[in-house]
Structure formats: structure tokens, C-alpha cells
TIPAGU-27555 format. One line per field, with one value per atom (N, C-alpha, C): atom name; x, y, z; residue number from 1. Coordinates in steps of 0.05 Angstrom, whole numbers, plus 5000, padded with zeros to 4 digits. Each point is the difference from the previous one (the first is absolute). Layout:
REM residues N
a	c(CA ...);
X	c(X ...);
Y	c(Y ...);
Z	c(Z ...);
k	c(NUM ...);
***
This chain:
REM residues 89
a	c(N CA C N CA C N CA C N CA C N CA C N CA C N CA C N CA C N CA C N CA C N CA C N CA C N CA C N CA C N CA C N CA C N CA C N CA C N CA C N CA C N CA C N CA C N CA C N CA C N CA C N CA C N CA C N CA C N CA C N CA C N CA C N CA C N CA C N CA C N CA C N CA C N CA C N CA C N CA C N CA C N CA C N CA C N CA C N CA C N CA C N CA C N CA C N CA C N CA C N CA C N CA C N CA C N CA C N CA C N CA C N CA C N CA C N CA C N CA C N CA C N CA C N CA C N CA C N CA C N CA C N CA C N CA C N CA C N CA C N CA C N CA C N CA C N CA C N CA C N CA C N CA C N CA C N CA C N CA C N CA C N CA C N CA C N CA C N CA C N CA C N CA C N CA C N CA C N CA C);
X	c(5984 4983 5002 5032 5002 4994 5009 4989 4969 4978 4977 4999 5010 4998 5004 5023 5008 4982 4993 4976 4974 4995 4972 5009 5027 5007 4995 5013 5002 5033 5015 5031 5016 5021 5020 5010 5015 5013 5017 5018 5028 4988 4972 4998 4994 4999 4996 5038 5011 5026 5019 4988 5012 4987 4979 4986 5014 5007 5011 5033 5007 5025 5005 4979 4997 4991 4990 4989 5034 5013 5025 5014 5003 5021 4994 4975 4978 5008 5000 5007 5026 5016 5032 5004 4990 5003 4994 4976 4983 5022 5015 5018 5024 5011 5023 4996 4988 4991 4987 4993 4997 5025 5023 5020 5017 4992 5019 4991 4974 4977 5019 5011 5002 5035 5012 5024 5011 4979 4995 4991 4977 4998 5019 5018 5026 5020 5003 5018 5000 4977 4994 4992 4992 4999 5037 5007 5037 5010 4992 5017 4983 4975 4989 5017 5012 5019 4986 4975 5000 5005 4996 5008 5036 5004 5025 5004 5015 4993 5030 5014 5029 4995 5015 4998 5032 5001 5017 5013 5022 5004 4992 4990 4997 5009 5008 5009 4979 4983 4983 5009 5018 5004 4989 5020 4995 4974 4977 4963 4990 5022 4981 4978 5015 4982 4973 5001 4966 5004 4982 4990 5010 5016 5002 4968 4990 4970 4983 5002 4981 5012 5018 5014 4997 4998 4993 4966 4982 4971 4997 5012 5000 5005 5025 5013 4981 4986 4973 4982 4988 4984 4999 5018 5016 4997 5007 5001 4969 4982 4973 4987 5012 4985 5011 5016 5027 4974 4999 4983 4978 4990 4973 4989 5025 5002 5000 5022 5010 4971 4987 4969 4987 4998 4983 5020 5025 5007 4998);
Y	c(5549 4985 4976 4995 4964 4983 5018 4980 4994 5012 4997 4987 5002 4972 4981 4992 4979 4989 5012 4992 4991 5014 4984 4981 4994 4978 5008 5027 5011 4998 5000 5000 4991 4992 4981 5009 4997 5003 5018 4990 5011 5029 5013 5031 5004 5000 5015 4996 4988 5000 5023 5001 5011 5031 5009 5024 5010 4982 5006 5009 4983 5006 5035 5000 5037 5004 5006 5010 5013 4976 5012 5023 4985 5020 5023 5012 5023 5012 4990 5016 5001 4979 5010 5023 5004 5021 5029 4993 5031 5009 4977 5003 5011 4990 5015 5024 5007 5028 5017 4995 5004 5022 4969 5014 5021 4995 5020 5028 4996 5030 5011 4984 5013 5007 4984 5000 5028 5010 5024 5022 4997 5020 5009 4976 5004 5021 4983 5013 5033 5002 5032 5012 4991 5014 5011 4980 5008 5013 4998 5025 5027 5004 5030 5006 4981 5015 4982 4985 4991 4974 5007 4973 5011 5024 4995 5026 4993 5009 5013 5002 5015 5036 5005 5034 5010 5019 5016 5019 4994 5010 5040 5020 5016 5033 5019 5016 5019 5014 5020 5012 5016 5010 4992 4971 4984 4998 4994 4996 5034 5012 5034 5010 4994 5001 4986 4979 4982 4979 4999 4986 4972 4981 4978 4977 5012 4984 5006 5023 5009 4984 4992 4984 4971 4986 4976 4991 5036 4992 4999 5011 5008 4972 4991 4963 4985 5000 4976 5008 5023 4999 4995 5004 4989 4972 4993 4969 4988 5006 4991 5012 5018 5007 4979 4990 4977 4979 4991 4977 4992 5024 4998 5005 5003 5014 4964 4986 4973 4976 5010 4978 5010 5025 4993 4990 4988 4998 4966);
Z	c(7905 4982 4985 4997 4987 5030 5027 5020 5003 4988 5000 4981 4971 4986 5004 5008 5008 5032 5016 5013 4992 4976 4983 4978 4998 4983 4975 4990 4970 5000 5018 4991 5010 4994 5016 5020 5025 5021 4983 4979 4992 4993 4993 4988 5025 5022 5028 5006 4997 5004 4984 4978 4977 5012 5003 5018 5023 5026 5011 4997 4982 4993 4990 4976 4995 5013 5030 5018 5022 5001 5017 4979 4975 4983 5005 4993 5002 5027 5019 5023 5009 4993 5000 4985 4974 4989 5006 5019 5007 5030 5017 5022 4988 4978 4989 4991 4986 4991 5026 5019 5033 5004 4999 5015 4981 4973 4982 5007 5002 5009 5025 5016 5027 4998 4984 4993 4992 4979 4988 5014 5019 5015 5025 5007 5018 4980 4981 4990 4989 4998 4996 5024 5017 5035 4999 4995 5009 4977 4981 4975 5006 5014 5006 5031 5016 5019 5032 4993 5024 5008 5032 5019 5004 4989 5008 5033 5015 5025 5002 4986 4999 4991 5029 4996 5004 4981 4996 5025 5022 5015 4991 5003 4987 5023 4997 5021 5004 5014 4988 4983 4989 4986 4974 5002 4964 5001 5025 4989 4994 5007 4981 5030 5022 5022 4999 4987 5005 5022 5018 5024 4993 5003 4996 5009 5020 5000 4983 4982 4975 4979 4996 4971 5012 5027 4999 5001 5008 4986 4985 4974 4975 4993 5002 4996 4991 5031 5006 4992 4997 4973 4979 4981 4984 4995 5015 5011 4994 5018 4992 4974 4989 4978 4972 5002 4984 5003 5028 5000 4995 4994 5000 4965 4995 4965 4992 5014 4993 4999 5022 5000 4970 4992 4976 4976 5002 4976 4998);
k	c(1 1 1 2 2 2 3 3 3 4 4 4 5 5 5 6 6 6 7 7 7 8 8 8 9 9 9 10 10 10 11 11 11 12 12 12 13 13 13 14 14 14 15 15 15 16 16 16 17 17 17 18 18 18 19 19 19 20 20 20 21 21 21 22 22 22 23 23 23 24 24 24 25 25 25 26 26 26 27 27 27 28 28 28 29 29 29 30 30 30 31 31 31 32 32 32 33 33 33 34 34 34 35 35 35 36 36 36 37 37 37 38 38 38 39 39 39 40 40 40 41 41 41 42 42 42 43 43 43 44 44 44 45 45 45 46 46 46 47 47 47 48 48 48 49 49 49 50 50 50 51 51 51 52 52 52 53 53 53 54 54 54 55 55 55 56 56 56 57 57 57 58 58 58 59 59 59 60 60 60 61 61 61 62 62 62 63 63 63 64 64 64 65 65 65 66 66 66 67 67 67 68 68 68 69 69 69 70 70 70 71 71 71 72 72 72 73 73 73 74 74 74 75 75 75 76 76 76 77 77 77 78 78 78 79 79 79 80 80 80 81 81 81 82 82 82 83 83 83 84 84 84 85 85 85 86 86 86 87 87 87 88 88 88 89 89 89);
***
């Protein structure tokens, strides 16, 4: 808007520079907020146990006869659900 006013002789170039500086400041704030949001999503994902690929070596008796393949599929589904939920935050 200030550029248009300057082009039509209704404003000084200093007004254009001030508007550009204000725009840059607002854009920087948007980037900082998006970074904070992404960091929060990562923290939440990690807090819910996402991203962990470490498995405790359990014997068949410790697992109560549950097949390791079923446990892995369940873990993968849980990770997908958590990822989908984080998209809506």
C-alpha cells in the first residue's frame, strides 16, 4: 500500500522503507512461531514414545506368548496414529 502511495507521489520513500521493515519483522515472527510449533510437536511425539526404535529383548515367556510380529505391527500403527494426531495441533 505504501509502495502504491509512493508511486503516486502521495508518500515519501521513507514510508515505503518503514512498511517493508514492518513486513520483514512480521515474517520473522511467523517463522519463529512455526519453529516453536514444530519443536513442540517433536517434543510431544517423543513424550508419547514416538521415534523410539529400541526394543527390549524379551523371551517368549516374558511376552506371554504374544508374537513379536504382532507387537511390531501394533507399534507401527500407534506411531502412525500419533503422527496423524500431531498434524492437527
